[in-house]
N, C-alpha and C positions, 0 to 999 in steps of 0.2 A: 723179197724178204726185206724187213727193216734193217738198216745199218746199225741198230743198237740192240743190246740185250740188257737185262736188269742184273744188278750186282749187289753183293753184300759182303760183310766181313764176319768172321767167326772169332771167338775169343782167342787171343794169342797164346795163352797157356792152356794146358789140358784141364780146364775147369769142368764142373759138371755140366751136363746138357742143359740147355736153356731155351726159352721161348720168348718172343718179343713181337711188338707191333711193326718194327722196322729194323733194317740192317744196313750198315755202312761198311763198304769193303775196306776203306782205309781211313775214314775220318769220322767226325761226330755226326750224330743224327740231329737234324735241325728241329723236327717236330716231335714233341713228346707224346706219350700215350694219352689218348683223350683229346688230341688236337681236333679242331673242327673243319679246317680247310687250309689249302695252300694260300700263301700270302698274295700271289700274283693273280688270283681269281677274285671275282666279285661273288660272294656267297649268296647275295640276294638278287643275282641277275635273273630277270624274268625269262620264262620259257615261251617260245613261239617264234614265228617268222621263218625265213628261209635264207640260206646263203648258197650262192651258185658259184662254182669255181671251174677252172680248167685244170686237168692233171698236170703236175709239174714234170712228170716223166713224158717220154715221147708217146704220142697218141696212137691208138688203134682201137678197133672194135674188141669187145670181150666176148668170149665164147664159152665161159664156164663161171660158176659161182664158188668153185673150190680153189682157194689160193695156195694149196699145199701140194699140188701135183705138178709134174714136170711139163706135160703137154698142155698147150692152150694158154689163153690169157684171161686172168680174172679182172673184174672191174676195179677201178681206183678205190683205194682206202677200205676195201672190204675187210681186210685183216684188222685194221685199227678200229673201225666202227662196230664190228660185229663180234669179234673174238676177244675174250678177256683171258687173263692169266692169273696165277696164284698170287703174284706180287706185281706191283707197278711202280715205275719211277715218276719223276717230276721234271720240270724245266729249270730247277735250281740246283739240285744236288746230283752231279753226274754219277756218283757211285753209291747212291742210297736208294732203297726200295721199301715200299710200304705195302701192307696187306690189302689185297683186293678180294679175290675169291677165297683166299685163305685168311683166317683171323691171325694166325701166327705160324711160326715154324720152329721146330725143336731140332737142334743139331747134336748128333752124338759126340761124346768127348773125343773119340778118335777121328772125327770128321769124315767117317766113311758112310754116313747116312744122314738124311734129313727128313723129318716127318712134318707134314703140313696138316693143320686142322682147318677144315673148310667152314666158311661162314654158313650157319644154318639158314640164313635168308637168301642165299645165292640160288638163282633160278635161271633156267634157260628160257628162251623166248616162246617155247610151247607150254610154259607153266610148270614143267617138271623140275625137281631140285637137282642141283649140281652135286653129284656124289663122288666118292673116291673111285668107284668103278669107272666113271666117265674120265677121270684123270688118268687112270691106268690105260684105258682104251685109247685116249689121245696120244699118250706116250708110245704105246706099242704100235699104233697106226703110223705115227710120224717117223718112227725108226724102222718101219717095215719097207719092203721093196716096192710097194705101190705108191709111196710118197716120193717127193722130190729128194734126190740123193743128199742135198746139203744138210738135211736134218740128221741123217745118220752120222755125218761128220760132227755136227754141233753136239750131239748127245752121245758121242762115242765112248766117253768115260763114265757114262751112267749105266750100271749093270742091269738094273731092273726097277720096276715100280710095283709096289704091293699095297693093296687095300687093307690097311690094318683094322679098320672098322668102317662103318657106313660113311663117315665123314672125316676119316683120317687116312692119309696116304704116305707111304714111306718110299723114298728113293735111295737105293744103295749105289755107292760109287766105287770105282776101281782104284781110286787113290784119294788121299786126304787133301784134295784140291779145294782151296778156299772159295773158288769161283763157282763150283758146281751147284751148290744149293740155289744160287741165284740164276744159274743157267736154266735149271728146271723150273724155278720160280717164274721165269719169263716165258714159259712155253704156252702156246695157245691151247685152250681147252674147248672141246666140243662134245656134243652128246653122242652116246652110243647109238641113238636111234637115227642119226643123220644118214640119209641114203637108204634106209629101210633094208639093210643087209647087203647092198650092192658092193662089189669090190671097190676099194677106195678110189682107184684111178678112173672108175666109171661114174663117180658121183660128180656130175657136171651141172645139170639143170636143177637139181634139188637145192632149194634154199637152205642155207646153213641153220642148224639147230644149235645156237650159241647163246651167250649170256650178255652180249654187249648192249649199248644204249640204242642202237639203230637196227633196222632191218630194211631190205630193198622194198620199194613201193610196189614192184611187180616182179614176176619171174621171167620176164622177157630178156633174152640176150640181145646184144646190139652195140650201140655206140655210147649214148648217154645213159647215166644211171642216177636215180634219186633214191636216197635213203630217208625213211621216216622215223622219227623218234618214237620209241616204244613207250606208250603211256603207262605201261605196267613194269617199266624197267626196275629191277630189284635194287640196284645200287645207287639210286638217285641221291640219297641222303648220306652216303658214305663220306667220310672226310676226304678221301682221295678222289671223289667225284663231285663234291659240293661246288656249285657255281660253274660247272662244266657241261659241255654238250647241251647248249641251251636252245639250239634251233630245232624247230619241228621238222624241217626238211633240209637235207644237204644234197645238192645236185652237182654232179661232175659232168661237164659238157665237153665233148671231144671235137676238135677241129683239125682237119688233116693238113692244114698249111698255116703258116704264120700270119699271112695277110687276112684270111677269113677270121682267124682267131681275134686279131686286134680289132677288126671291124665289128665283131660280135661284142667286144667290151664296150666300144663306143655306142653301139645300138642298144645297149641295155640287156643283152641276152644273158649275161652273167655279171658277177659282181667283183671278182677277185682274181688276179692273175699275177704270177711271179714271172718276171721277164729275165731271160737268160742271154739276150742279145744286146750288147752295148750299142750297136748301131741303131736298133729299134728304140732303145731307151733314149738315146740322144736326139733322134730325128722324128719319132712318131708321137711321143707323149707330149704333144703340144696342141694348141688350138682353143677354141671357145669353151669346150667342155671342161678342159683343165683350168682355163682362166676363171671360169664361173664357179668352180668348186664342185661341179656335178661329178667330175672324176678327180681323183687325187693321185699324184705321182710322188712316191715317197721311198726313200732308201732307209730301211730299218736296220740299224746296227745290231750286231750280236757278238757274243764272246765265244762262239763255237770254234772248235778246232777247224782249221781250213779243210775244205774238200780237196781230195786228190782228183785232178783231171789230167788225163794224158792220152797220147796215142799208144796203143798197146801192140807189142809184137807177139805173135803166136810162135813161141820158140819150139813148138813141136815140128815146125816146118824147117827143113834142112838149111835153107838159106839164112835163117835167123839164129842158128845155133852158135855161131861164132860171135863172141861179145864185141869184137872189133867192128863187125858189120853193123850191129845195133848202135854202137857208139857213133859210127860214121853217119848213119842216117839221121841221128839226132842233131848232128852239126848242120844239117840242111834247113833247120827251122830258125827263122829270124823273128823272134818274139818282139824285139824292139821296133821293128818296122810295122808288124801287125798292130801293136798297141798304139803306135803313132798314127797310122793310116786308117785302121779299121775299128779300133776299140775306143777311140776318143780318150785315151789315157786312163781308162777306168779300171784296168786290171793290173795285177802284179803277177810275176812269173811264179809258178808253183815250184817250191823247193822241197824235194824229197817226197815221200809218200804220206807224211803226217805233218803238213805245213801248219804254221801259225799255232804251234802247240809245244808243250814241254817234251813231246816225243820226237821232235825234229833234231836230227844230228847236224852239228856244225863243227867245222875246223877239225883238229886232230882229236882222236879218241881220248877221253878223260880217264883217269885211273879206274873209276868204277866201270867204265865201258871196257877197258883193257882186261879187267878181271874176268869178264865174260868172253872176250874175244880170244885170249891166249890159249885156253884149252882147245879151241877150234882152229888154231892157226894152220894145222896140216890140211884142213878142208877149205881154207879161204885163200883168195888171191892176195898177194902181198900188198897191193894198193889199198885194201880195206883198212890197213893199219895207218894209212896216210890221211890226208884231209878228205872230208866228205865232199863228194862231187858237187860242183856248182853248174847249173845249166849254161850252155854256151851263150855268149853275149856278143852283140854286134855293135855296141856303142863304141865310139872312137876311144882309143886307137884301134879297137877291134873292127872287124868287118865280116860280112858274109863270105866275101872272096877268100879271106884268110881261113875261115872255118872250113870252106870247101876244099882248100888245099890240104888241111889236116885230114879231112874225111877221105880224100883220094889216097893219101898215104896209108891210112888204116885199112882201106879196102884192098890195096895192093898187098899189104902184109897178109891179109886173109885169103889171098889167091884170086882176087877179082881185078882184072886189068881192062883198060879201054882198047878195043880193036874192032874193026869192021862196023863202026857206028854205034857200038853199045858196050856197056860194061859186061864182061864175060868171065866165066870161071875157066878152069883148066880144060873142061870138056867142051868149051865153046858155047855154053848155054848163056843167053842174055839174062841180066838181072831185071826182073819185073816184080812189081808189087801190086796186088789187088787190095784196095782199101774198101772194106765193107762199111756202108754208110746208110743210116736211116734218117738223117737230118738234112734236108735239102739246103738249109742255110750254112751247113758246115763246109760245103764244097768250096765256096769262095774263100774260106779261111785256110783250107788245106792247099788250095791251088798254088800259092807262092812257094810252098815246100815242094810241090810237084814240079814246079819250074826249076827250082834249085837242084833237085835230084836228077832232072834231065841233063843238067850240066855235068853231072858225074857219070852219065851214061845209064842211069836207072830210069826205067819207064814205070810210072805209077798210074794206074787206072782206077776209076771209081766203080764200085758195084753198088748202085743205089737201089735199095729195097725198102719195103714197108717194115714197120716195127716188128710185126709178128714173125716175118721171115728172118729178119735180123736176129731176133731172139732164138729162133730155132737153129740157125746156123752157128751162133755163139755157143749154145748149149751142146752142140755136137762138135765144137772146136773146128768148124768148117770155115775158116777165114785166115787171112794172112796178117792184116793190120786192121784195127778199128779204133774207135774213140770210147773212153770210159770215164765216168765220174763216180767216185766213191765218197759218200758223206763222211765227214770227220767224226771221230768218236772220242769222248772224254774217258771212256771206260773200255778200252780194247781188251780182248781176251780170246776165248775159244773160237770165235768166228774167224780169227786169223788163220786157223788151220784150213778153213774153207777157202780162203783167199790165196794163201801162199803155201799150203802144205803139199807134200809129195803125193800123198794118197789122193787128194782132191785133183791134182794135176792129171791123174789117170782115170778120173771118174766123170763121164759125160754128164752135163747138167750142173757141174760145180761152178763156182765163181772164180776159180783159178784159171782165168782166161789166158794168162801169160804162159802157162805150162811150167811154172816154177817148180822144180823138183830138185831140192838141194838139202842134203842132210844137215848142213850147218844152219839153214833157215829153219828146218824142223826143230833143231835143238834150241834155237833162240826163241821161237814161238813157245816152246815148252817152258822156258824161263819166264816169259810174259805171263803165261797161265798160272805158273806156280808162285808168282810174286806175292809176298805177304805184307808189303808196305807200299805206299805210293812212290817213294823214291826208288824202290826196287823195280816197280813197274815202269817208271819213266826211263830208268837206265836200260832195261831190256828192250824197250821200244826204240830208244835211240840207236842201240846196236842193230836192231832189225832194220831200221831206216837206213843205216849206214851200209849194211850188207846188200839190201835190195837196190839201193841207189848205185852201188858199185857194180851191180849186175846189168845195168842198162837195159832193163826189161821194158821200159816205157820211155817215151819222149814227153817230159813234163810240159803241160800247157799253161793255164792261167786261171786265176780265181779272184774273188773279191770278198771282203769281210762284211758286206752288207747284202740284204735281200732287196732287190729292186722290185717294188710292188706297185701295180696300178689297181686301184679299187674304187668302188662307189661308196662314198662315206655315209650316205643315208640309205637305209635306216639303221646302220650299224653303230654300236657303241663299243669302244675298245677299253679293255681294263686299264686303269691308271698306271699300272706297273708292267713294264716289259721284262720278262724273265731273262736270265743270263744266257741260258742254253736252250735253244728251241729251233724248230723248223717252221718256216713261215706259215705254210698251209695248215699244219697240225695245230699251231697256236691259234689261228683264226677260227678253225672249226671247233676247237675245244673250249675256247675262253671268250670269244666275242659273243655279243648278243644283239638282238633287234630291239630298237626303241619301241615301247608299247604304242606310241602314237603313230608309228610308221609301219606297223605290221601289216 
């Protein structure tokens, strides 16, 4: 599932219900009614050509075309390229959305419902119109038991969807939450005919009946996938689509190891690749092809909130329930050595769960944060009211040796002592950790921490599996530690319940891998969702960051504020303006185009 939702704002006073072409949750709307295109696209970009990429996520074969069910793996970008929503955002305004399938939305004065009017031109790829009954069907299917459980969490505050007329649909809400109209506005819509009446979790090989600009070139399951542009795509001239999705073909090629993937780039098997390894970036992206310009190595800057990357503890496991144990294990990671010896100085240490953003907590709580924290004081550890945690540092005068001394003391307090060649609890059981891993390159990065843990008497072993098995085990919470990356968001909201909510912690298939189950966290997420202004949102998010960081549920890793991209410059043309907020692969697929002379 994408790490973003679409957002909007409602009138601050109880004004009459209204309808508009766009909505901003906290700020002004940049583009007025009647706008023709977004400024960062070329509205005259020619259609044609092909772009070939490798998935930015860990690779595996796909065994279904349905991205909304729990079991199995869907192909890369199928949700983005095939399924559309009532509203859509852009790469400039993080909290604004514009009409896509819907022409506008009318919000009731009490904010307990929102009615969307569908564009009469909207059609599915089988030629049938997108109707209110399809919207209702999509909502009821996604919130049903046959879809992945995270959707029931995301739409938990939506009571029902009702077809008011053939092209009008009303969503009723459990509370006057300003986010909810945009939550349903960002919901994927698909046809009632998809699957021909099969139970939803059995729709696997049936190609989606959806309204997006692309469709798969074939119905074959496997490794690589090619999407072809629908020549009859209904929305090609919409202001929110003008100058976008210009390629006739979009192909994702999967390579099961880094070496063959990079050789594929050099051999011309694909055109665009985001690099996640600093070692590869520093050592491999050199040679004649880069010197001649046949291939380009470029770091694209962005203003996105930083991604969270960390080693995750599964606190459902008894050994990780004690916060002192989790804090101690975190002291065994030496980021400064890693950045110097392995990362070529390209990375910075992740700070908190929302780095490089206004949502990051620093220092002591400010008055606005204390106003949220004080009512929760009985449910919080006292140190939450102190300085925000800073990851351990080994730069002089600090050292890994000193950090391990602190770790040993914390473990002893928690009842773990070294005897008979291992760290043991009061029952004599040795402390072992199984690290679930589906990235072969990660082993060398984790090995120094494995060595440091061994000095504490903790034995860490790697359970190396492929991506599909890793996903299966994480969905069932069948792991002890693993690695996780969460894309940063400019507009956090209800999806935080899926990441950190108590209900999600007990729901297999949820994204609450940590098992965070804390009534204080639930209450703070509630404040995030209920925020009525940007400052209120930022305050609640900083409080959430502070509380999560003091929980030591993760060991923060490292990140960068640039996208490291290797790509083939010909035949591609890049828009002259790079937007503020974007993901590199999505930006290339949706806004680049092929030069007519090189198609």
